[in-house]
FIGUNU-200259 format. One line per field, with one value per atom (N, C-alpha, C, O): residue in one letter; y, z, x. Coordinates in Angstrom, 1 decimal. Each point is the difference from the previous one (the first is absolute). Layout:
FIGUNU-200259
aa	[A,...]
north	[Y,...]
up	[Z,...]
east	[X,...]
END
This chain:
FIGUNU-200259
aa	[X,X,X,X,X,X,X,X,X,X,X,X,X,X,X,X,X,X,X,X,X,X,X,X,X,X,X,X,X,X,X,X,X,X,X,X,X,X,X,X,X,X,X,X,X,X,X,X,X,X,X,X,X,X,X,X,X,X,X,X,X,X,X,X,X,X,X,X,X,X,X,X,X,X,X,X,X,X,X,X,X,X,X,X,X,X,X,X,X,X,X,X,X,X,X,X,X,X,X,X,X,X,X,X,X,X,X,X,X,X,X,X,X,X,X,X,X,X,X,X,X,X,X,X,X,X,X,X,X,X,X,X,X,X,X,X,X,X,X,X,X,X,X,X,X,X,X,X,X,X,X,X,X,X,X,X,X,X,X,X,X,X,X,X,X,X,X,X,X,X,X,X,X,X,X,X,X,X,X,X,X,X,X,X,X,X,X,X,X,X,X,X,X,X,X,X,X,X,X,X,X,X,X,X,X,X,X,X,X,X,X,X,X,X,X,X,X,X,X,X,X,X,X,X,X,X,X,X,X,X,X,X,X,X,X,X,X,X,X,X,X,X,X,X,X,X,X,X,X,X,X,X,X,X,X,X,X,X,X,X,X,X,X,X,X,X,X,X,X,X,X,X,X,X,X,X,X,X,X,X,X,X,X,X,X,X,X,X,X,X,X,X,X,X,X,X,X,X,X,X,X,X,X,X,X,X,X,X,X,X,X,X,X,X,X,X,X,X,X,X,X,X,X,X,X,X,X,X,X,X,X,X,X,X,X,X,X,X,X,X,X,X,X,X,X,X,X,X,X,X,X,X,X,X,X,X,X,X,X,X,X,X,X,X,X,X,X,X,X,X,X,X,X,X,X,X,X,X,X,X,X,X,X,X,X,X,X,X,X,X,X,X,X,X,X,X,X,X,X,X,X,X,X,X,X,X,X,X,X,X,X,X,X,X,X,X,X,X,X,X,X,X,X,X,X,X,X,X,X,X,X,X,X,X,X,X,X,X,X,X,X,X,X,X,X,X,X,X,X,X,X,X,X,X,X,X,X,X,X,X,X,X,X,X]
north	[-61.8,0.3,0.6,0.8,-1.3,0.6,0.2,-1.0,2.2,0.2,0.5,0.9,-1.5,0.3,0.3,-0.8,2.1,0.5,-0.1,-0.1,0.1,-0.1,0.5,0.5,-0.6,0.3,1.4,0.2,0.7,1.4,0.2,-0.9,2.3,0.4,1.2,0.6,-0.4,1.3,-0.5,-1.1,1.7,-0.4,1.2,1.1,-1.2,1.0,0.2,-0.9,2.1,0.1,-0.9,-0.5,0.2,-1.2,-1.3,-0.9,0.7,-1.3,-0.6,0.6,-1.9,-0.9,-1.1,-1.2,1.8,-1.1,-0.8,0.6,-1.7,-0.7,-0.1,-0.4,0.8,0.2,-1.3,-0.1,-0.8,-1.1,0.3,0.9,-1.5,0.1,-1.3,-0.6,0.2,-1.2,0.3,0.8,-1.6,0.1,-1.1,-1.1,1.1,-1.0,0.3,1.2,-2.2,0.2,0.4,0.6,-0.8,0.2,-0.9,-0.6,0.4,-0.9,1.0,0.5,-0.4,0.9,0.0,1.1,-2.1,-0.1,0.5,0.0,0.4,0.5,1.6,0.6,0.0,1.3,1.0,-0.2,1.1,1.0,0.7,0.3,-0.1,0.5,1.3,0.2,0.6,1.2,0.2,-0.4,1.1,0.5,1.5,0.7,-0.2,1.4,0.5,-0.7,2.0,0.7,1.4,0.7,-0.4,1.3,0.7,-0.5,1.6,0.8,1.0,0.4,0.1,0.9,1.1,0.6,-0.2,1.2,-0.2,1.0,-2.1,-0.3,-1.2,-0.9,1.0,-1.0,-1.4,0.0,-1.1,-1.3,0.0,0.5,-1.1,-0.2,-1.3,-0.7,0.3,-1.3,0.1,0.9,-1.8,0.1,-1.3,0.1,-1.2,-1.2,-0.8,-0.2,-0.3,-0.8,-1.4,-0.2,-0.8,-1.4,-0.7,-0.2,-0.2,-0.9,-1.4,-0.4,-0.3,-1.2,-1.0,-0.9,1.2,-0.8,0.5,-0.6,1.6,0.7,1.2,0.7,-0.4,1.2,1.2,0.1,0.9,1.1,1.3,0.2,0.8,1.5,0.7,-0.4,1.6,0.8,1.4,0.5,0.2,1.4,0.6,-0.6,1.6,0.7,0.2,0.0,0.2,0.3,-1.2,0.2,-1.4,-1.1,-0.9,-0.9,1.2,-0.9,0.0,0.9,-2.2,-0.1,-0.4,-0.5,0.8,-0.2,-1.0,-0.7,0.5,-0.8,-1.2,0.1,-1.3,-1.1,-0.8,-0.5,0.4,-0.8,-1.3,-0.2,-0.8,-1.2,-0.7,0.6,-1.8,-0.7,-1.7,-0.5,0.0,-1.5,-0.5,0.0,-0.4,-0.3,-1.4,-0.3,-0.5,-1.3,0.4,-0.5,1.4,0.4,1.1,0.2,0.5,1.2,1.1,0.8,-0.6,1.1,0.9,-0.5,1.6,0.8,0.8,0.2,0.4,0.8,1.2,0.1,0.7,1.3,0.0,0.1,-0.2,0.0,1.5,0.4,0.4,1.3,0.0,-0.9,2.0,0.3,1.4,0.8,-0.3,1.4,0.9,1.0,-1.3,0.8,1.5,0.2,0.6,1.5,0.4,-0.6,1.7,0.6,0.2,-0.2,0.6,0.2,-1.4,0.0,-1.1,-1.2,-0.4,-1.1,1.9,0.0,-0.1,1.0,-2.1,-0.1,-1.3,-0.8,0.7,-1.3,-0.8,0.5,-1.6,-0.9,-1.0,-0.8,0.8,-1.0,-0.9,0.3,-1.5,-0.7,-0.2,-0.1,0.0,0.0,-0.3,0.1,-0.5,-0.4,1.4,1.1,-1.3,1.1,0.6,1.2,-2.0,0.4,-0.2,-0.3,0.7,-0.3,0.7,-0.5,1.7,0.8,-0.7,-0.1,-0.4,-0.7,-1.4,-0.4,-0.2,-1.2,0.0,-1.0,2.1,0.3,-0.6,-0.3,0.2,-0.4,1.0,1.2,-1.6,0.8,0.4,-0.8,1.8,0.2,-0.8,-0.1,-0.3,-0.5,1.1,1.2,-1.6,1.1,0.6,1.0,-1.5,0.6,-0.1,-0.3,0.5,0.0,1.3,0.4,0.1,1.4,-0.2,-0.9,1.6,0.1,1.5,0.8,-0.6,1.3,0.0,-0.6,1.3,0.2,1.3,1.1,-1.4,1.1,-0.4,-1.2,2.1,-0.3,0.4,-0.1]
up	[-34.6,-0.6,1.1,0.8,-0.8,1.0,-0.7,-0.7,0.8,-0.6,1.1,0.8,-0.8,1.0,-0.7,-0.7,0.9,-0.5,1.2,1.2,-1.5,0.9,-0.8,-1.1,2.0,-0.7,0.2,-0.3,0.7,0.1,1.2,0.7,-0.5,1.2,-0.5,-1.0,1.9,-0.3,-1.1,0.2,-1.2,-1.0,-0.4,-0.1,-0.1,-0.6,-1.3,-0.7,0.1,-1.4,-0.7,0.4,-1.6,-0.9,0.4,-0.7,2.0,0.5,-1.0,-0.9,1.2,-0.9,0.7,-0.1,0.9,0.8,-0.9,-1.1,1.3,-0.7,0.9,1.2,-1.8,0.7,-0.5,-1.2,2.2,-0.4,0.4,0.8,-1.5,0.3,-0.1,-1.0,2.0,0.1,-0.1,0.8,-1.8,-0.1,0.3,-0.3,1.0,0.3,-0.2,0.0,-0.2,-0.2,-1.3,-0.1,-0.9,-1.4,-1.0,0.3,-1.3,-1.2,-0.6,-1.1,1.7,-0.3,-1.5,-0.5,-0.1,-1.3,-1.1,-1.2,1.6,-0.8,0.0,-0.7,1.5,0.2,-0.3,0.5,-1.3,-0.2,1.3,0.6,-0.3,1.4,-0.2,-1.1,2.0,0.0,1.3,1.0,-1.3,1.4,0.0,-1.1,2.1,0.4,1.1,0.7,-0.8,1.3,0.2,-0.9,2.2,0.4,0.8,1.0,-1.5,0.6,0.9,-0.2,1.2,0.9,-0.6,-0.7,1.0,-0.7,-1.3,-0.5,-0.1,-1.5,0.0,0.9,-2.0,-0.2,-0.4,-0.5,0.8,-0.5,-1.4,-0.8,0.3,-1.6,-0.3,0.7,-1.9,-0.6,-0.4,-0.6,1.0,-0.6,-0.8,-0.7,0.8,-0.8,-0.2,0.9,-2.1,-0.3,-0.5,-0.9,1.4,-0.4,-0.3,0.7,-2.0,-0.7,0.5,0.6,-0.9,0.5,-0.4,0.7,-1.8,-0.4,0.2,-0.5,1.4,0.4,-0.8,0.4,-1.4,-0.8,0.9,0.8,-1.0,0.9,-0.7,-1.1,1.8,-0.5,1.2,1.1,-1.2,1.1,-0.1,-1.2,2.1,0.2,-0.4,0.3,-1.0,-0.5,1.3,-0.3,1.6,1.0,0.6,0.6,-1.0,0.4,-1.0,0.3,-1.6,-1.1,-0.1,0.3,-0.6,-0.1,1.5,0.0,1.2,1.3,0.7,0.8,-1.0,0.7,-0.9,-1.2,1.8,-0.9,0.9,1.1,-1.8,0.7,-0.5,-1.2,2.0,-0.7,1.0,0.9,-1.4,0.7,-0.1,-1.0,2.1,0.0,0.1,1.2,-2.2,0.1,0.7,0.4,-0.2,0.7,1.5,0.7,-0.4,1.5,0.4,1.2,-2.2,0.3,0.6,0.9,-1.4,0.5,-1.2,-1.2,1.5,-0.9,0.7,1.2,-1.9,0.7,-0.8,-1.2,1.9,-0.8,0.4,1.2,-2.1,0.1,-0.3,-1.1,2.2,-0.2,-0.2,0.4,-1.0,-0.4,0.1,-0.3,0.8,0.0,0.6,-0.6,1.6,0.7,0.2,0.0,0.0,0.2,1.2,0.3,0.2,1.0,-0.3,0.7,-2.1,-0.5,0.0,0.1,0.0,0.1,1.4,0.2,0.7,1.4,-0.2,-0.5,0.9,-0.1,0.8,0.5,-0.4,0.4,-1.3,-0.8,0.7,-1.2,0.1,1.0,-1.9,0.1,-1.2,-1.0,1.1,-1.2,0.2,1.1,-2.4,-0.1,-1.4,-1.0,0.9,-1.5,-0.7,0.6,-1.9,-0.9,0.1,-0.2,0.5,0.0,1.5,0.3,0.6,1.4,0.4,0.8,-1.4,0.5,-0.6,0.7,-2.0,-0.5,0.6,-0.1,0.8,0.6,1.3,0.5,0.0,1.6,0.9,1.2,-1.7,0.7,1.0,-0.3,1.4,1.0,-0.2,-0.7,1.2,0.0,1.2,1.1,-1.4,1.3,0.7,-0.2,1.1,1.0,-0.7,0.5,-1.8,-0.6,0.8,1.2,-2.0,0.7,-0.3,-1.1,2.2,0.0,-0.5,0.5,-1.4,-0.4,0.1,-0.7,1.4,0.4,-0.5,0.6,-1.6,-0.7,0.6,-0.3,1.1,0.5,0.6,0.4,-0.5,0.4,1.5,0.6]
east	[-70.3,1.3,1.0,-0.4,1.5,1.0,1.4,0.5,0.1,1.2,1.0,-0.4,1.5,1.1,1.3,0.6,-0.3,1.3,1.0,-0.4,1.8,1.2,1.1,0.0,1.1,1.3,0.5,1.1,-1.8,0.3,0.9,0.4,-0.1,0.9,0.7,-0.3,1.3,0.9,1.1,0.6,-0.4,0.9,0.9,-0.5,1.7,1.0,-0.2,-0.4,0.7,-0.1,0.7,1.1,-1.5,0.4,-0.1,0.5,-1.2,-0.4,-0.9,-0.5,0.3,-0.8,-0.9,0.3,-1.2,-0.9,-0.9,-0.4,0.0,-1.0,-1.3,0.0,-1.1,-1.2,-0.9,-0.3,-0.1,-0.8,-1.5,-0.3,-0.6,-1.4,-0.6,0.1,-0.9,-0.6,-1.4,-0.5,-0.4,-1.3,-0.8,0.4,-1.6,-0.9,-1.5,-0.4,-0.3,-1.4,-0.4,-1.1,1.9,-0.5,0.8,1.0,-1.4,0.6,1.1,-0.2,1.3,1.1,0.4,0.3,-0.3,0.5,-0.9,0.4,-1.6,-1.0,-0.1,-0.9,1.7,-0.1,1.2,1.1,-1.3,1.2,0.2,-1.0,2.2,0.4,0.7,0.6,-0.5,0.9,0.8,-0.4,1.6,0.6,-0.4,-0.1,-0.1,-0.4,1.0,0.7,-0.6,0.6,-0.6,-0.5,0.6,-0.6,1.2,0.5,0.0,1.0,-0.6,-1.1,1.8,-0.6,-0.5,0.7,-2.0,-0.7,-0.5,-0.6,0.7,-0.4,-0.9,-0.1,-0.7,-0.9,0.7,1.1,-1.9,0.6,0.1,-0.8,1.8,0.3,0.3,0.7,-1.1,0.5,1.5,0.4,0.4,1.4,0.4,0.9,-1.7,0.2,-1.2,-0.8,0.7,-1.2,0.4,0.9,-1.4,0.4,-1.2,-0.9,1.0,-1.1,0.0,1.0,-2.1,-0.1,1.3,0.4,0.0,1.2,1.3,1.0,-1.0,1.3,0.5,0.9,-1.7,0.5,-0.1,-0.9,1.8,0.0,0.1,0.5,-1.0,0.1,0.3,-0.4,1.1,0.5,-0.2,0.0,-0.2,0.0,1.5,1.0,-1.0,1.3,0.9,1.2,-1.6,0.6,0.8,1.0,-1.4,0.7,0.5,0.7,-1.0,0.4,1.5,0.7,-0.2,1.4,0.6,1.1,-1.6,0.4,-0.7,0.6,-2.0,-0.8,-0.4,-0.2,0.1,-0.5,-1.0,0.2,-1.4,-1.2,-0.1,0.2,-0.5,-0.1,-1.3,-0.5,0.2,-1.1,0.2,0.5,-0.9,0.0,-1.4,-0.5,-0.3,-1.4,-0.1,-1.2,2.1,-0.1,-0.2,-0.8,1.7,0.1,-0.9,-0.1,-0.7,-0.8,0.9,-0.4,1.6,0.9,0.4,0.1,0.2,0.8,1.0,-0.1,1.1,1.0,0.4,-0.4,1.0,0.6,1.5,0.3,0.5,1.4,0.4,-0.2,0.6,0.4,1.5,0.7,-0.2,1.4,0.3,-0.9,2.0,0.6,-1.2,-0.4,0.0,-1.0,0.5,1.2,-2.1,0.3,-1.1,-1.0,1.5,-1.0,-1.4,-1.0,0.9,-1.4,-0.9,-1.2,2.0,-0.8,-0.5,-0.5,0.7,-0.6,-1.5,-0.6,-0.1,-1.4,-0.3,0.8,-2.2,-0.5,-0.5,-0.8,1.3,-0.1,-1.1,-0.1,-0.8,-1.2,0.0,0.5,-1.1,-0.5,-1.5,-0.5,-0.1,-1.4,-0.3,0.8,-2.0,-0.6,-0.1,-0.2,0.4,-0.2,-1.4,-0.1,-0.9,-1.4,-0.5,-1.2,2.2,-0.4,-1.4,-0.8,0.5,-1.0,-1.5,-1.0,1.1,-1.0,-0.4,-1.1,2.2,0.0,-0.3,-0.4,0.6,-0.3,1.1,-0.3,1.6,1.0,0.6,0.1,0.2,0.6,1.4,0.6,-0.1,1.3,0.8,-0.5,1.6,1.0,0.5,-0.3,1.2,0.5,1.2,0.6,-0.2,1.2,1.1,0.0,1.2,1.4,0.8,0.2,0.1,0.8,1.3,0.7,-0.3,1.4,0.5,-0.6,1.6,0.6,1.4,0.9,-0.7,1.4,0.6,-0.3,1.4,0.7,1.3,0.2,0.9,1.3,0.1,1.0]
END
């Protein structure tokens, strides 16, 4: 399994970058996927969950600002961010909801730094 995130960088407050994730080595359509992030000095946290049919759930911290989606035909998923705040500064990752049980590795993540 390989997961490759991209789309990060330096963003001004209220910016709206889209973060793609490409998955390979798995039957993507059969797995629930999550978006995670790890802010400096904090533990990695789940911020969005996407069911196999595209149903979503969000952490309160991003609800109403971030939209997660997936394309099962292309084995890709994305996180559309909106109205970013400095506290959204983190490394963003995609991975399976059961990555630990499945033994999936982490990708390199994509750094998003929100600063004026």
